[in-house]
N, C-alpha and C positions, 0 to 999 in steps of 0.2 A: 064139622067134625068129619064128615064123609070126605071132603076135599083134603083134609089133613092126612087121613089114612091113605087116600089115593096117591097123594104126593109122596108119602113115605114108601109106598109100594113101588112107585116109579123110580125113586132114588135107589131102591134095592136092586131093581132090574138093571138100571144103568151101571151100577157098581159091578154087578155080575158080568155084564157085557164088556166092561172095561178090562176085566181080568182076561177075557178071551182075546183081546187085542194084542197082547204081547206075543204069542206064538205067530200070529199073522204078520206082525211087524218083522219078526226074525225071518220068516219065510220069504218076505219081500226083499230083505237085505241081500239074499244070495244071488238072484238073477242079474243085478247090475254088474257083478264080477264077470259074467259070461258075455254081456253085450259088447264090450270093446273088441273081443275076438271076432264076433260076428260082423262088426262094422268094417273091420280091416279089409276083407275081400272086396266090399263094395267100393271103398275108396280107390283100391288098386284098379278096378274095372273102369271107373270114371277117368282116372288119370291115363290109363293105357289107351282107352277108346278115343279120347279127345272130343267126345260129344257125338251124338247120333247124327248121321247125315240127314238133312232135311230133304234133299233132292239131288238128282243128277243135274249137271249143267244143261243137258239136253232137254230136261223137263221145263225149263224156263224159256219161253219164246223171246226172241229179240224184239224189242219194242213193246213187250208185254210183261206178264208176270204170273205168279201163282200165289193164292192165299192158302196158308196152312192154319186151319181153324183151331186145331188142338193146341198148337204152339202160340197162337195169337200173333203170327208173323206173316208178312207178305214179302215175297222176294221178287225183284224185278230185274230186267236186263235192258236198260235204256238203249245201249249200243252194244255191238258184238263184243262179248267177253267182259263186259262191265256189269257186275252184279251188285245190287243194292238190297238192303232189307230194312223194313220198317215195322212198327207195331201195327197190328191189324185192327186195333181199337180206334174207332173214329173219335176225334177230339170234340165233336159236337155233343153227342148224347151217349157215347160209350158203346154203340153198336159195333159188331164185327163187320169189317168191309167184306164184300162178297165177290167182286170180280175185278179183273184188270183188263181194260180195253181202251183203244184209242189214246194210248199214252197216259191214261189216268187209272188210279186205284179208286174204285167206286163203292160208296156206302149205300145200301138199299133203304135205310131208314128214312132219311130226309134229303137224299140226293147229293150229298157232299162228294166232291171229287178231289183227288190229290195227285200231284205230279209223280210219275214213276222215277224221275231223276233225283229228286231231293225230298219228297214227301210233303212239299209245300201245298197249300190250298190252291186248287185250280178253279174251284167253284164251291160256294158256300151252301149251307149255312155255317159250316165249321169255321172257327175263327183262328185255329192254330194248326201247325203242320203235324204230320204223324211223326212219332219219335223214331229216330234212326236206331237200328239194331246192328250190332257188329256180327259179321259173318266171315268165314274163311272159305276159300276155294282151294281144295286139295285135289289136284288132278281133275277128275270129272265130278267130284262130290262137293256139295255146298253144305257147310255146317254152321250152326250158331257158335260164335266165338266165346 
């Protein structure tokens, strides 16, 4: 009997709460009308900017490269004026590569090394190459494409 009374009380409370849901639903319906106007400027900025520059060409040494940890990208310059970009995520265990030296991109976790020319495995344990990323060089700026 106590459970029956408790259940009836709970049903009454839920019914009362349900009536309060209507005004909340109406209030939530208004903001989506404003959102498209606030998104329009963001789209224009992205289209006009063409993407944030990762680096200046002078920041990438010939025969070497630089790791951009936040973007998970490594940019290399195997020969003068030839810039390449690869995923900075090692294909062995998912660690982020840390350095570029002696013509290889080096992972600190298990010692994998990748070619700065094409991302291929130069020394294991990684079994696959780093994924190539598209970049563009505009003047002296390197950007993700």
